[in-house]
VEXFI-826804 format. One record per residue (C-alpha): residue number from 0; x, y, z. Coordinates in pm, 1 decimal, decimal comma. Example, Ala and Ser with C-alpha at 12.3 -4.5 7.8 and 13.67 -1.06 7.14 Angstrom:
2
- pos	u	v	w
- 0	1230,0	-450,0	780,0
- 1	1367,0	-106,0	714,0
end
This chain:
176
- pos	u	v	w
- 0	-2375,8	-1916,8	-2250,0
- 1	-2351,1	-1626,3	-2534,9
- 2	-2538,4	-1313,6	-2543,8
- 3	-2590,6	-1103,0	-2826,6
- 4	-2544,2	-786,3	-2607,0
- 5	-2169,8	-657,8	-2528,5
- 6	-2135,3	-664,4	-2169,2
- 7	-1824,8	-498,4	-2115,5
- 8	-1802,6	-108,2	-2077,3
- 9	-1506,7	-54,1	-2233,6
- 10	-1534,0	222,0	-2484,1
- 11	-1312,2	308,9	-2796,9
- 12	-998,5	526,3	-2748,7
- 13	-813,0	612,0	-3020,4
- 14	-998,2	383,3	-3312,0
- 15	-1362,5	413,8	-3343,1
- 16	-1357,0	11,5	-3372,1
- 17	-1029,5	-44,8	-3101,8
- 18	-1077,1	-68,8	-2703,2
- 19	-809,0	137,0	-2488,3
- 20	-667,7	-228,2	-2424,3
- 21	-616,9	-298,8	-2813,4
- 22	-452,5	19,9	-2795,7
- 23	-222,4	-38,4	-2500,9
- 24	-126,7	-356,6	-2663,0
- 25	-66,4	-197,0	-3008,3
- 26	184,3	46,7	-2840,1
- 27	314,5	-162,9	-2573,1
- 28	653,8	-202,6	-2731,6
- 29	713,4	154,6	-2827,5
- 30	896,7	238,6	-2485,4
- 31	1126,1	-59,8	-2494,8
- 32	1172,3	29,2	-2852,6
- 33	1323,2	372,8	-2781,7
- 34	1483,4	261,0	-2479,2
- 35	1699,1	10,1	-2673,8
- 36	1738,4	240,4	-2967,0
- 37	1842,6	575,8	-2745,7
- 38	2099,4	297,7	-2557,7
- 39	2263,4	112,1	-2839,8
- 40	2289,6	492,1	-3017,8
- 41	2452,2	619,0	-2694,2
- 42	2698,4	320,0	-2669,8
- 43	2801,2	310,4	-3029,1
- 44	2892,2	708,2	-2976,7
- 45	3040,5	640,2	-2660,2
- 46	3294,7	369,5	-2795,5
- 47	3383,7	623,5	-3116,0
- 48	3440,4	932,4	-2929,8
- 49	3621,6	764,1	-2626,4
- 50	3998,2	784,6	-2732,9
- 51	4124,8	510,1	-2543,7
- 52	3908,9	285,2	-2605,9
- 53	3986,9	204,6	-2985,7
- 54	4352,1	116,9	-2916,3
- 55	4503,0	-222,5	-2941,0
- 56	4656,3	-215,5	-2602,1
- 57	4631,9	18,5	-2260,3
- 58	4399,4	121,3	-1994,8
- 59	4033,5	101,5	-2101,3
- 60	4143,0	-43,7	-2449,6
- 61	3908,0	-300,1	-2653,1
- 62	4229,3	-505,5	-2670,9
- 63	4298,0	-487,5	-2299,2
- 64	3922,7	-552,9	-2225,9
- 65	3933,1	-870,5	-2467,6
- 66	4243,5	-985,8	-2273,6
- 67	4139,1	-970,7	-1960,8
- 68	3797,0	-1186,3	-2034,5
- 69	3966,7	-1416,7	-2282,4
- 70	4025,6	-1719,7	-2001,1
- 71	3668,6	-1640,6	-1823,9
- 72	3434,1	-1634,4	-2138,2
- 73	3236,4	-1868,0	-2243,5
- 74	3368,1	-1913,8	-2612,0
- 75	3748,5	-1811,2	-2590,6
- 76	3775,8	-1855,5	-2982,1
- 77	3520,2	-1572,2	-3021,9
- 78	3758,6	-1348,6	-2801,4
- 79	4087,1	-1479,4	-2997,3
- 80	3890,7	-1392,6	-3323,5
- 81	3835,6	-1062,5	-3193,5
- 82	4207,9	-1033,3	-3067,1
- 83	4322,8	-1046,4	-3424,1
- 84	4265,8	-676,6	-3486,5
- 85	4095,6	-541,9	-3172,3
- 86	4049,9	-196,6	-3322,5
- 87	3853,1	-348,0	-3598,7
- 88	3654,5	-549,3	-3380,8
- 89	3600,1	-199,8	-3184,6
- 90	3489,0	-8,0	-3513,5
- 91	3266,1	-320,2	-3638,2
- 92	3109,5	-310,7	-3269,3
- 93	3049,3	98,0	-3227,0
- 94	2918,4	115,6	-3585,8
- 95	2683,9	-203,9	-3535,8
- 96	2573,5	-70,4	-3223,3
- 97	2505,6	249,5	-3406,2
- 98	2309,3	87,2	-3705,7
- 99	2118,2	-145,0	-3483,1
- 100	2010,4	176,5	-3239,3
- 101	1906,3	381,9	-3549,6
- 102	1689,4	131,4	-3720,3
- 103	1503,1	24,9	-3401,1
- 104	1457,9	415,8	-3312,5
- 105	1331,4	498,8	-3650,4
- 106	1164,9	115,2	-3714,5
- 107	1324,3	102,2	-4006,1
- 108	1398,4	-304,9	-4088,5
- 109	1307,6	-314,0	-3731,6
- 110	1304,8	-682,3	-3713,6
- 111	1640,5	-708,3	-3847,2
- 112	1800,3	-432,5	-3648,2
- 113	1636,1	-622,5	-3346,6
- 114	1846,7	-951,3	-3413,2
- 115	2136,1	-735,0	-3473,9
- 116	2079,1	-595,6	-3142,6
- 117	1992,4	-960,7	-2991,3
- 118	2302,9	-1069,0	-3150,2
- 119	2541,7	-819,7	-3020,6
- 120	2391,8	-860,1	-2658,3
- 121	2427,4	-1272,8	-2727,2
- 122	2826,3	-1212,5	-2786,2
- 123	2870,4	-961,5	-2555,8
- 124	2701,5	-1187,2	-2292,7
- 125	2904,0	-1501,0	-2390,8
- 126	3237,0	-1294,9	-2355,4
- 127	3248,0	-1000,5	-2177,6
- 128	2956,0	-1092,2	-1916,8
- 129	2996,6	-1425,6	-1874,1
- 130	3219,6	-1405,0	-1561,4
- 131	2947,4	-1218,8	-1367,8
- 132	2859,2	-1432,2	-1060,2
- 133	2560,9	-1472,3	-1007,5
- 134	2476,3	-1453,7	-1393,7
- 135	2215,3	-1156,5	-1368,3
- 136	2455,7	-897,0	-1229,7
- 137	2604,9	-888,6	-1645,7
- 138	2348,1	-679,9	-1821,6
- 139	2389,2	-827,8	-2157,3
- 140	2170,4	-1119,6	-2092,8
- 141	1881,4	-876,2	-1990,8
- 142	1961,0	-687,6	-2297,0
- 143	1944,8	-1001,8	-2508,7
- 144	1586,5	-1088,3	-2339,4
- 145	1473,5	-701,9	-2431,3
- 146	1581,5	-763,0	-2784,3
- 147	1350,3	-1062,9	-2825,3
- 148	1012,7	-906,8	-2861,7
- 149	1103,7	-674,8	-3105,3
- 150	1257,8	-982,4	-3313,6
- 151	913,4	-1138,9	-3304,4
- 152	687,6	-833,6	-3325,8
- 153	885,4	-570,4	-3542,4
- 154	775,0	-170,1	-3513,9
- 155	436,5	-152,0	-3571,6
- 156	395,6	213,3	-3474,8
- 157	559,6	511,5	-3558,5
- 158	806,4	351,5	-3763,8
- 159	946,3	375,1	-4148,4
- 160	844,9	21,9	-4176,6
- 161	473,6	80,1	-4061,9
- 162	488,2	392,4	-4288,3
- 163	641,2	189,6	-4618,4
- 164	384,7	-88,3	-4553,9
- 165	90,9	172,1	-4513,7
- 166	214,2	312,0	-4872,3
- 167	225,9	-51,2	-5063,1
- 168	-118,3	-93,0	-4907,8
- 169	-258,6	203,3	-5051,1
- 170	-73,5	155,0	-5356,4
- 171	-200,9	-176,4	-5434,5
- 172	-528,9	-72,1	-5297,3
- 173	-559,9	-355,1	-5008,0
- 174	-405,4	-568,4	-4734,4
- 175	-55,0	-657,3	-4786,8
end
């Protein structure tokens, strides 16, 4: 049965026509975006500033890490590819994490950044974390799952994407 009078007691919160639930829904992915952005920026900077990591061999090096997981990874060919140039691979991962983190944090090309984060997490899960037993001890699978909502939704608030979208809308005089 329908009524002509609204029976709910929710009041507008930020926008005059939005309820507090609508506002909460709109901002729901913001904490996840901030967490993943900061974490990936930190991970990239940590790799770039660790003198032991950016070496082909030795304790704590990317080369040694990849050799250690080669036989236990889900895709040994991916590890073999990285072992052709371990230092280059280390720089690629570090700069990829930085780009993904910055893009996610400021919301610039957020869906593409999130897709990049998901692909980095997937590659790390299939190589480094694959040997974790039980599987949920490896954190890369959880990161992969955390990226998926951002791949689907993008960055709708507090982002350069939203600012650019609003600017385009204002210039064209309508919704775009």
